[in-house]
Structure formats: structure tokens, C-alpha cells
LOMAR-23942 format. One record per residue (C-alpha): residue number from 1; residue in one letter; chain; x, y, z. Coordinates in nm, 3 decimals, always signed. Layout:
N
   resi   resn   chain        px        py        pz
    NUM      A       A         X         Y         Z
...
***
This chain:
412
   resi   resn   chain        px        py        pz
      1      M       A    +9.817    +9.749   +13.095
      2      S       A    +9.621    +9.910   +12.812
      3      A       A    +9.803   +10.117   +12.560
      4      S       A    +9.544   +10.382   +12.613
      5      T       A    +9.665   +10.460   +12.967
      6      G       A    +9.975   +10.639   +12.840
      7      S       A   +10.219   +10.368   +12.969
      8      S       A   +10.532   +10.252   +12.786
      9      P       A   +10.504    +9.935   +12.581
     10      P       A   +10.476    +9.648   +12.819
     11      A       A   +10.808    +9.480   +12.901
     12      A       A   +10.669    +9.140   +12.812
     13      Q       A   +10.604    +9.251   +12.462
     14      R       A   +10.941    +9.407   +12.430
     15      D       A   +11.095    +9.073   +12.550
     16      A       A   +10.886    +8.876   +12.294
     17      V       A   +11.013    +9.101   +12.001
     18      R       A   +11.376    +9.048   +12.115
     19      R       A   +11.323    +8.678   +12.127
     20      E       A   +11.171    +8.679   +11.779
     21      R       A   +11.456    +8.910   +11.651
     22      R       A   +11.719    +8.656   +11.802
     23      S       A   +11.546    +8.371   +11.650
     24      G       A   +11.528    +8.542   +11.303
     25      A       A   +11.149    +8.561   +11.301
     26      L       A   +11.180    +8.941   +11.273
     27      G       A   +11.450    +8.902   +11.015
     28      G       A   +11.735    +9.104   +11.191
     29      P       A   +12.010    +9.090   +11.444
     30      G       A   +11.989    +9.219   +11.800
     31      T       A   +12.080    +9.577   +11.906
     32      G       A   +12.459    +9.644   +11.896
     33      S       A   +12.515    +9.418   +11.577
     34      W       A   +12.230    +9.543   +11.354
     35      A       A   +12.472    +9.766   +11.164
     36      H       A   +12.694    +9.493   +11.018
     37      W       A   +12.663    +9.506   +10.645
     38      E       A   +12.600    +9.176   +10.461
     39      P       A   +12.699    +9.195   +10.090
     40      G       A   +12.417    +8.967   +10.001
     41      R       A   +12.497    +8.740    +9.722
     42      G       A   +12.793    +8.959    +9.625
     43      R       A   +12.628    +9.104    +9.320
     44      R       A   +12.527    +9.470    +9.282
     45      F       A   +12.193    +9.568    +9.167
     46      T       A   +12.015    +9.244    +9.226
     47      L       A   +11.632    +9.290    +9.309
     48      G       A   +11.378    +9.150    +9.556
     49      L       A   +11.018    +9.258    +9.566
     50      E       A   +10.770    +9.281    +9.863
     51      E       A   +10.409    +9.365    +9.824
     52      E       A   +10.138    +9.403   +10.078
     53      V       A    +9.812    +9.212    +9.989
     54      M       A    +9.458    +9.260   +10.094
     55      L       A    +9.264    +8.966   +10.209
     56      L       A    +8.898    +9.000   +10.101
     57      D       A    +8.560    +8.822   +10.168
     58      P       A    +8.444    +8.701    +9.822
     59      L       A    +8.077    +8.783    +9.911
     60      D       A    +8.099    +9.157    +9.981
     61      L       A    +8.477    +9.213    +9.882
     62      G       A    +8.530    +9.375   +10.222
     63      L       A    +8.836    +9.328   +10.417
     64      S       A    +8.882    +9.005   +10.606
     65      Y       A    +9.092    +9.007   +10.926
     66      R       A    +9.192    +8.650   +10.903
     67      G       A    +9.564    +8.701   +10.815
     68      D       A    +9.696    +8.515   +11.115
     69      A       A    +9.479    +8.199   +11.057
     70      V       A    +9.564    +8.216   +10.676
     71      L       A    +9.930    +8.222   +10.726
     72      E       A    +9.910    +7.913   +10.967
     73      R       A    +9.724    +7.699   +10.691
     74      L       A    +9.955    +7.789   +10.392
     75      P       A   +10.184    +7.513   +10.256
     76      P       A   +10.557    +7.551   +10.359
     77      S       A   +10.654    +7.638    +9.999
     78      L       A   +10.435    +7.952   +10.000
     79      R       A   +10.458    +8.031   +10.371
     80      Q       A   +10.824    +8.100   +10.334
     81      H       A   +10.743    +8.391   +10.114
     82      M       A   +10.479    +8.528   +10.341
     83      S       A   +10.469    +8.733   +10.655
     84      P       A   +10.213    +8.910   +10.871
     85      E       A   +10.159    +9.293   +10.841
     86      T       A   +10.032    +9.551   +11.114
     87      H       A    +9.669    +9.486   +11.012
     88      A       A    +9.533    +9.118   +11.019
     89      A       A    +9.364    +9.195   +10.674
     90      V       A    +9.700    +9.218   +10.513
     91      V       A    +9.978    +8.988   +10.435
     92      E       A   +10.317    +9.043   +10.276
     93      V       A   +10.430    +8.860    +9.973
     94      A       A   +10.808    +8.853    +9.915
     95      T       A   +11.014    +8.721    +9.622
     96      G       A   +11.361    +8.581    +9.644
     97      V       A   +11.676    +8.762    +9.510
     98      H       A   +11.686    +8.803    +9.128
     99      R       A   +11.926    +8.950    +8.881
    100      S       A   +11.664    +9.110    +8.674
    101      A       A   +11.331    +9.286    +8.707
    102      V       A   +11.155    +9.043    +8.481
    103      G       A   +11.273    +8.754    +8.688
    104      A       A   +11.152    +8.904    +9.002
    105      G       A   +10.826    +8.980    +8.828
    106      A       A   +10.780    +8.628    +8.703
    107      E       A   +10.817    +8.487    +9.056
    108      L       A   +10.579    +8.739    +9.181
    109      T       A   +10.327    +8.635    +8.933
    110      A       A   +10.369    +8.269    +9.038
    111      L       A   +10.336    +8.357    +9.403
    112      R       A   +10.018    +8.554    +9.344
    113      A       A    +9.867    +8.272    +9.148
    114      Q       A    +9.961    +8.014    +9.417
    115      L       A    +9.831    +8.233    +9.702
    116      A       A    +9.495    +8.306    +9.514
    117      E       A    +9.445    +7.936    +9.485
    118      E       A    +9.515    +7.866    +9.848
    119      L       A    +9.281    +8.156    +9.951
    120      L       A    +9.002    +8.019    +9.729
    121      A       A    +9.010    +7.696    +9.943
    122      L       A    +8.999    +7.908   +10.262
    123      G       A    +8.687    +8.120   +10.136
    124      L       A    +8.892    +8.425   +10.052
    125      V       A    +9.023    +8.630    +9.762
    126      A       A    +9.310    +8.887    +9.727
    127      A       A    +9.392    +9.211    +9.573
    128      C       A    +9.647    +9.483    +9.557
    129      A       A    +9.622    +9.854    +9.585
    130      G       A    +9.749   +10.141    +9.809
    131      M       A    +9.395   +10.122   +10.009
    132      H       A    +9.060    +9.945    +9.996
    133      P       A    +8.842   +10.180    +9.802
    134      L       A    +8.541   +10.120   +10.031
    135      E       A    +8.657   +10.032   +10.387
    136      G       A    +8.837   +10.223   +10.640
    137      E       A    +8.580   +10.361   +10.901
    138      G       A    +8.603   +10.231   +11.234
    139      P       A    +8.900   +10.038   +11.416
    140      S       A    +9.085    +9.773   +11.235
    141      G       A    +9.223    +9.439   +11.382
    142      V       A    +9.597    +9.421   +11.448
    143      S       A    +9.810    +9.103   +11.381
    144      T       A    +9.888    +8.894   +11.681
    145      S       A   +10.265    +8.854   +11.635
    146      A       A   +10.483    +9.016   +11.906
    147      R       A   +10.625    +9.260   +11.669
    148      Y       A   +10.275    +9.408   +11.594
    149      R       A   +10.142    +9.387   +11.948
    150      L       A   +10.439    +9.595   +12.052
    151      L       A   +10.368    +9.838   +11.757
    152      E       A   +10.004    +9.857   +11.874
    153      S       A   +10.122    +9.942   +12.233
    154      S       A   +10.356   +10.215   +12.094
    155      L       A   +10.154   +10.370   +11.816
    156      R       A    +9.808   +10.334   +11.987
    157      L       A    +9.529   +10.464   +11.767
    158      L       A    +9.763   +10.503   +11.472
    159      A       A    +9.790   +10.116   +11.466
    160      H       A    +9.411   +10.098   +11.402
    161      R       A    +9.407   +10.358   +11.129
    162      E       A    +9.287   +10.234   +10.783
    163      P       A    +9.494    +9.948   +10.645
    164      T       A    +9.749   +10.078   +10.382
    165      M       A    +9.943    +9.861   +10.138
    166      A       A   +10.273    +9.935    +9.975
    167      L       A   +10.525    +9.790    +9.728
    168      H       A   +10.889    +9.770    +9.855
    169      V       A   +11.182    +9.712    +9.619
    170      H       A   +11.515    +9.591    +9.745
    171      V       A   +11.818    +9.656    +9.531
    172      G       A   +12.146    +9.488    +9.630
    173      V       A   +12.462    +9.696    +9.701
    174      T       A   +12.763    +9.517    +9.824
    175      D       A   +12.945    +9.805   +10.005
    176      P       A   +12.774   +10.017   +10.265
    177      E       A   +12.921   +10.347   +10.149
    178      D       A   +12.794   +10.281    +9.802
    179      A       A   +12.451   +10.198    +9.953
    180      V       A   +12.439   +10.539   +10.124
    181      R       A   +12.514   +10.702    +9.787
    182      V       A   +12.226   +10.489    +9.634
    183      M       A   +11.994   +10.592    +9.901
    184      N       A   +12.071   +10.963    +9.849
    185      R       A   +12.007   +10.920    +9.471
    186      L       A   +11.686   +10.742    +9.539
    187      R       A   +11.580   +10.997    +9.787
    188      E       A   +11.612   +11.276    +9.534
    189      N       A   +11.363   +11.063    +9.319
    190      V       A   +11.102   +10.975    +9.584
    191      P       A   +10.843   +11.228    +9.448
    192      I       A   +10.873   +11.077    +9.095
    193      L       A   +10.857   +10.722    +9.225
    194      L       A   +10.548   +10.825    +9.429
    195      A       A   +10.371   +10.995    +9.143
    196      L       A   +10.416   +10.692    +8.911
    197      S       A   +10.301   +10.439    +9.171
    198      A       A    +9.999   +10.640    +9.315
    199      N       A    +9.717   +10.376    +9.333
    200      S       A    +9.484   +10.477    +9.624
    201      P       A    +9.241   +10.763    +9.507
    202      F       A    +8.940   +10.634    +9.717
    203      I       A    +8.890   +10.619   +10.086
    204      H       A    +8.567   +10.537   +10.266
    205      G       A    +8.380   +10.497    +9.934
    206      R       A    +8.470   +10.838    +9.794
    207      D       A    +8.738   +11.007    +9.599
    208      G       A    +8.951   +11.189    +9.856
    209      G       A    +9.125   +11.415    +9.595
    210      F       A    +9.457   +11.248    +9.644
    211      A       A    +9.613   +10.997    +9.386
    212      S       A    +9.793   +10.826    +9.676
    213      T       A    +9.576   +10.848    +9.984
    214      R       A    +9.795   +10.579   +10.146
    215      T       A   +10.070   +10.832   +10.159
    216      V       A    +9.869   +11.068   +10.357
    217      I       A    +9.738   +10.808   +10.598
    218      F       A   +10.074   +10.636   +10.651
    219      G       A   +10.241   +10.976   +10.708
    220      G       A   +10.066   +10.974   +11.049
    221      F       A   +10.324   +10.716   +11.165
    222      P       A   +10.637   +10.831   +11.325
    223      R       A   +10.971   +10.798   +11.138
    224      T       A   +10.816   +10.822   +10.796
    225      G       A   +10.882   +11.027   +10.482
    226      A       A   +11.203   +11.100   +10.295
    227      P       A   +11.523   +11.061   +10.509
    228      R       A   +11.766   +11.320   +10.527
    229      R       A   +12.083   +11.308   +10.323
    230      F       A   +12.368   +11.112   +10.465
    231      D       A   +12.744   +11.161   +10.391
    232      S       A   +12.867   +10.827   +10.528
    233      Y       A   +12.741   +10.499   +10.656
    234      A       A   +12.875   +10.586   +10.991
    235      E       A   +12.660   +10.890   +11.009
    236      Y       A   +12.351   +10.683   +10.911
    237      V       A   +12.428   +10.428   +11.185
    238      A       A   +12.482   +10.678   +11.454
    239      S       A   +12.150   +10.861   +11.367
    240      I       A   +11.958   +10.541   +11.423
    241      D       A   +12.162   +10.367   +11.696
    242      A       A   +12.120   +10.654   +11.938
    243      L       A   +11.729   +10.577   +11.929
    244      I       A   +11.777   +10.197   +11.944
    245      A       A   +12.032   +10.213   +12.226
    246      S       A   +11.799   +10.437   +12.433
    247      G       A   +11.513   +10.198   +12.401
    248      A       A   +11.298   +10.461   +12.217
    249      V       A   +11.284   +10.255   +11.907
    250      P       A   +11.300    +9.873   +11.945
    251      E       A   +11.508    +9.798   +11.625
    252      P       A   +11.613    +9.952   +11.282
    253      T       A   +11.301    +9.815   +11.107
    254      F       A   +11.078   +10.042   +11.301
    255      F       A   +11.221   +10.329   +11.080
    256      W       A   +10.960   +10.354   +10.803
    257      W       A   +11.146   +10.595   +10.592
    258      D       A   +11.052   +10.609   +10.205
    259      V       A   +11.406   +10.489   +10.143
    260      R       A   +11.620   +10.297   +10.412
    261      L       A   +11.906   +10.075   +10.425
    262      Q       A   +11.872    +9.690   +10.522
    263      P       A   +12.228    +9.582   +10.650
    264      R       A   +12.127    +9.242   +10.725
    265      L       A   +12.025    +9.191   +10.360
    266      G       A   +12.290    +9.421   +10.195
    267      T       A   +12.001    +9.619   +10.010
    268      V       A   +11.868    +9.973    +9.976
    269      E       A   +11.496    +9.935   +10.021
    270      V       A   +11.254   +10.182    +9.864
    271      R       A   +10.920   +10.194   +10.056
    272      V       A   +10.750   +10.506    +9.918
    273      M       A   +10.535   +10.337    +9.642
    274      D       A   +10.175   +10.228    +9.668
    275      A       A   +10.102    +9.849    +9.606
    276      Q       A   +10.050    +9.782    +9.242
    277      S       A    +9.727    +9.611    +9.123
    278      R       A    +9.916    +9.457    +8.814
    279      V       A   +10.260    +9.277    +8.840
    280      V       A   +10.372    +9.452    +8.518
    281      D       A   +10.354    +9.790    +8.688
    282      A       A   +10.546    +9.663    +8.997
    283      V       A   +10.818    +9.531    +8.749
    284      A       A   +10.836    +9.874    +8.573
    285      L       A   +10.896   +10.039    +8.901
    286      A       A   +11.134    +9.786    +9.007
    287      A       A   +11.336    +9.850    +8.677
    288      L       A   +11.342   +10.210    +8.752
    289      V       A   +11.484   +10.160    +9.101
    290      Q       A   +11.741    +9.930    +8.967
    291      S       A   +11.840   +10.167    +8.705
    292      L       A   +11.866   +10.467    +8.937
    293      A       A   +12.103   +10.261    +9.157
    294      A       A   +12.333   +10.181    +8.861
    295      L       A   +12.309   +10.547    +8.751
    296      E       A   +12.433   +10.655    +9.083
    297      L       A   +12.716   +10.404    +9.103
    298      D       A   +12.819   +10.393    +8.745
    299      G       A   +12.705   +10.720    +8.599
    300      D       A   +12.706   +11.093    +8.645
    301      P       A   +12.633   +11.272    +8.989
    302      P       A   +12.294   +11.439    +9.009
    303      R       A   +12.268   +11.797    +8.884
    304      C       A   +12.146   +11.943    +9.202
    305      R       A   +12.048   +11.838    +9.546
    306      A       A   +11.692   +11.917    +9.650
    307      T       A   +11.658   +12.092    +9.982
    308      P       A   +11.433   +11.923   +10.251
    309      E       A   +11.165   +12.179   +10.199
    310      L       A   +11.155   +12.135    +9.823
    311      L       A   +11.148   +11.746    +9.857
    312      D       A   +10.859   +11.764   +10.108
    313      E       A   +10.654   +11.994    +9.887
    314      N       A   +10.717   +11.766    +9.578
    315      C       A   +10.606   +11.464    +9.783
    316      F       A   +10.298   +11.638    +9.873
    317      L       A   +10.219   +11.718    +9.515
    318      A       A   +10.307   +11.387    +9.388
    319      A       A   +10.073   +11.215    +9.649
    320      R       A    +9.799   +11.469    +9.566
    321      D       A    +9.810   +11.474    +9.181
    322      G       A   +10.001   +11.150    +9.080
    323      V       A   +10.114   +11.156    +8.725
    324      D       A    +9.931   +11.468    +8.661
    325      A       A   +10.152   +11.660    +8.917
    326      R       A   +10.381   +11.944    +8.840
    327      L       A   +10.678   +11.925    +9.060
    328      V       A   +10.931   +12.189    +9.154
    329      D       A   +11.269   +12.152    +8.940
    330      P       A   +11.549   +12.249    +9.186
    331      V       A   +11.767   +12.377    +8.891
    332      A       A   +11.527   +12.577    +8.718
    333      E       A   +11.311   +12.660    +9.017
    334      T       A   +10.986   +12.614    +8.821
    335      L       A   +10.707   +12.374    +8.808
    336      V       A   +10.760   +12.096    +8.561
    337      P       A   +10.509   +11.822    +8.466
    338      V       A   +10.595   +11.483    +8.612
    339      R       A   +10.568   +11.316    +8.261
    340      T       A   +10.842   +11.550    +8.144
    341      L       A   +11.067   +11.455    +8.430
    342      V       A   +10.985   +11.093    +8.386
    343      R       A   +11.092   +11.107    +8.012
    344      S       A   +11.420   +11.286    +8.117
    345      L       A   +11.490   +11.030    +8.387
    346      V       A   +11.417   +10.733    +8.170
    347      A       A   +11.660   +10.872    +7.913
    348      Q       A   +11.930   +10.922    +8.183
    349      C       A   +11.874   +10.566    +8.311
    350      G       A   +11.851   +10.395    +7.959
    351      P       A   +12.216   +10.294    +7.911
    352      H       A   +12.235   +10.169    +8.274
    353      A       A   +11.910    +9.970    +8.220
    354      V       A   +12.080    +9.786    +7.920
    355      A       A   +12.378    +9.715    +8.141
    356      V       A   +12.168    +9.558    +8.431
    357      G       A   +11.915    +9.386    +8.185
    358      C       A   +11.599    +9.580    +8.238
    359      A       A   +11.579    +9.812    +7.940
    360      D       A   +11.242    +9.666    +7.817
    361      E       A   +11.098    +9.702    +8.166
    362      L       A   +11.228   +10.052    +8.201
    363      D       A   +11.044   +10.148    +7.887
    364      D       A   +10.722   +10.036    +8.063
    365      V       A   +10.766   +10.338    +8.303
    366      L       A   +10.666   +10.563    +8.017
    367      A       A   +10.330   +10.395    +7.988
    368      L       A   +10.291   +10.410    +8.367
    369      A       A   +10.362   +10.782    +8.354
    370      T       A   +10.054   +10.825    +8.119
    371      V       A    +9.804   +10.599    +8.297
    372      N       A    +9.890   +10.459    +8.647
    373      G       A    +9.698   +10.282    +8.901
    374      A       A    +9.508   +10.594    +9.045
    375      V       A    +9.417   +10.692    +8.679
    376      V       A    +9.284   +10.342    +8.605
    377      Q       A    +9.083   +10.307    +8.934
    378      R       A    +8.905   +10.659    +8.862
    379      R       A    +8.822   +10.560    +8.504
    380      R       A    +8.671   +10.226    +8.614
    381      A       A    +8.484   +10.415    +8.898
    382      I       A    +8.339   +10.657    +8.629
    383      A       A    +8.245   +10.367    +8.398
    384      H       A    +8.074   +10.159    +8.675
    385      R       A    +7.931   +10.464    +8.860
    386      H       A    +8.007   +10.266    +9.176
    387      L       A    +8.306   +10.137    +9.353
    388      S       A    +8.200    +9.778    +9.428
    389      P       A    +8.280    +9.663    +9.065
    390      L       A    +8.608    +9.849    +9.093
    391      V       A    +8.703    +9.618    +9.388
    392      A       A    +8.601    +9.319    +9.185
    393      E       A    +8.831    +9.430    +8.910
    394      L       A    +9.126    +9.479    +9.157
    395      V       A    +9.061    +9.111    +9.242
    396      D       A    +9.090    +9.013    +8.870
    397      D       A    +9.411    +9.224    +8.847
    398      F       A    +9.578    +9.016    +9.124
    399      T       A    +9.620    +8.712    +8.916
    400      V       A    +9.771    +8.642    +8.585
    401      R       A    +9.452    +8.651    +8.413
    402      R       A    +9.462    +9.035    +8.393
    403      S       A    +9.835    +9.082    +8.418
    404      A       A   +10.076    +9.132    +8.136
    405      A       A   +10.255    +8.818    +8.011
    406      L       A   +10.560    +8.731    +8.190
    407      P       A   +10.796    +8.436    +8.159
    408      V       A   +10.710    +8.125    +8.354
    409      A       A   +11.057    +8.067    +8.452
    410      Y       A   +11.255    +8.317    +8.660
    411      D       A   +11.612    +8.369    +8.752
    412      S       A   +11.745    +8.362    +9.109
***
């Protein structure tokens, strides 16, 4: 039955998703056991990066909806780091687990290079940004996996909205109660992370006035935005399990909050950030996430908790204005430039960045606060007076040719 008839997601699709979940294809346990916390590798503050990548036709640099076919033809060494996304023009690239931000970035650089080479043989190229600057009008193709067919049946026209691409950073926390603390601290800093990572100023070939248009588009999904504050892991589990047990939501990964817990991995996952065109910028953001986690568990408590209303407004301002935003300070109750807040946050995180080995990468956050992806895209558009050359430069940014130098070897 068609999703447009108003029916519930077909039982066959639900059963297929359950089979994928049991087999591990969806990466999680079945309902009833999902909340068991795995301590990962038993080390706090490890990192893993996931980035959503656009597949493009090299002739016109438009989106190519060949993701399912591409994944089938990749060599096993690369395929194990790849997965489909909602839209067939997007694939996800995931690193392994690393002790340091620079190690995760080095692996991501290597994965990008390998993917670019494989795609070239398939007649495709790749790029990273929060959205494709030119495309978006008209329905988009959905991946054929059971998960995304179920998502299409549930979300209907929302599943066919413009493709959006994000950067996800996982930070390892061995204890679930500590993980809730880290999630709460990261939740408070979602507007700053969003402002720094904003990398999608264009939609349908024009500037839409937002530094992160992706945030606005993706916000049409249910179960998005900043989560509420939780006082315990039991409270977090109860809030989600009620929806899963009822059948309203198939599994925990259908909660697309800006920050969420991943019990099966033993991580806190930050999802609010736009995909980064350059690896060096993704690494800087990962270092900030890692340092914030260490600040929460090994440092002082936050000065003040932002109310949900204040947090929502700051997220809007960050999505709209990026690094030029002025955010509401919950203590002073005044508007403060993002760049001022970033300098203060980096200073707070500095000693903890040294402890976890990402001090140099954290310093790169200050450069990102001056010129982030959205600023670069707008400058390029002005210089070229057209967006097609901008897309070509995003393709160049994807590989190491335009990325900052990173070590060839990486930790794991």
C-alpha cells in the first residue's frame, strides 16, 4: 500500500528492519535489549567520525542517485567503512575508533582518497557540504535498504526533501551515567557547534540567508533538535523505550536528536554539525567535542543551564548567522558574539585538550570561528559570480589535494 494513503508502515517493511537489526545490518540490538551499555574499548574519550558524502556526476556536478549500486561495487576494505543513507545520492563514511582527533582525521583522509579513486572508476566524484548548492527542487530518490524504505513509508514526503549531509562525532564514555552527563554538557554547547560547522548557505542555486540551511531542512523530521536534559540513564531509557515498545518508533536510531546516546557503541554521538568540506575542519570540531567531554567529567560544572526556550533560540540564531551570530548568554542575559563565546570555550577546554592529546587540533577551532565553511562558500560564489565553480571546488576539497596535511599513519 502506498505511503500516501495514510496507512501505517507496511508490516513486511517492519519485519525486514527487524531482521536487519537482528543480523547487525542496522548496527543495533532488538527492542528490549537496546539499552544495554557497552563500554566500547574501555577507554574514555575515544573518537569515531562519520560523514555523509554527496555522489556527483562529473559532467554537470549534479547529484547522482547511484548510491546502492556504488556500495555493491566497492572493495571489502572500503565497504566496511560505508553505509547507505536516506537518499541514494548520499553515502556515509565512518572511521574506526581512535584515541586522538588527529588519528581519526588521518583515517578519514585515507578513506576519502580511496573512495574518490573508486568512484572515478565508476564515473562519479564526491564532495562534502551540508547541502548541494544547486540541487534540491523536485523529489529525490530513496535508498533501497529496508531501513530507508520503512523510513520513507513513515515520513512520506519528508523522506523526499532535499538531501542533507551531516558530520557525526562519537566520543567514548565507559559508564552510562557519565554518558548522560556528557550529553547534557554537549547539549548546552549545541548552538556553538552548529555555528562553527555551518556549511550550507545555498539551496536551489541561491543564498537562502542561512549559514546552515541543512539545519532548517532536516528540522522537518520528527525527533530532531536538542534533546531535553536528563538526570539519569534510567530516565533517558524510559523516555525512549515507551515509544519503541508501543511500536510508534522502530528503534533508538530513529531518534535524530542533535546529541544522543549510542548504548551499543558506548558513545555519545553529536549530530548537529553540517558535513565539512575539508578534513581539517572536521578534525577541529571533533577535538572540541572530545575536549568538552573531558571538561564535563574531569573539570568544573557549567556555570548555568540554558532553558529549552533559550537553547532553541540560540540554535536558530546559530543556523541563521553561523560564526557571525550573537547568542543569548544565559548568565548575563545579553547577546554575545559567537567568536567571543568560542574563545572562552576553547580556553576552558584547553587543559583537558592537552590531557586527551588534541591541543593543536582544538586551536584550529579558533580559525574555524573566523572563517567556516559557509563563509568560504559565499566568498567563492562572489568570486566566481556563479555556483557551478563552487561545486567543483567542493569536489577538490574532498581529497587530500586541498585538505590540510595530516599524518599518513593513524592510531586505532
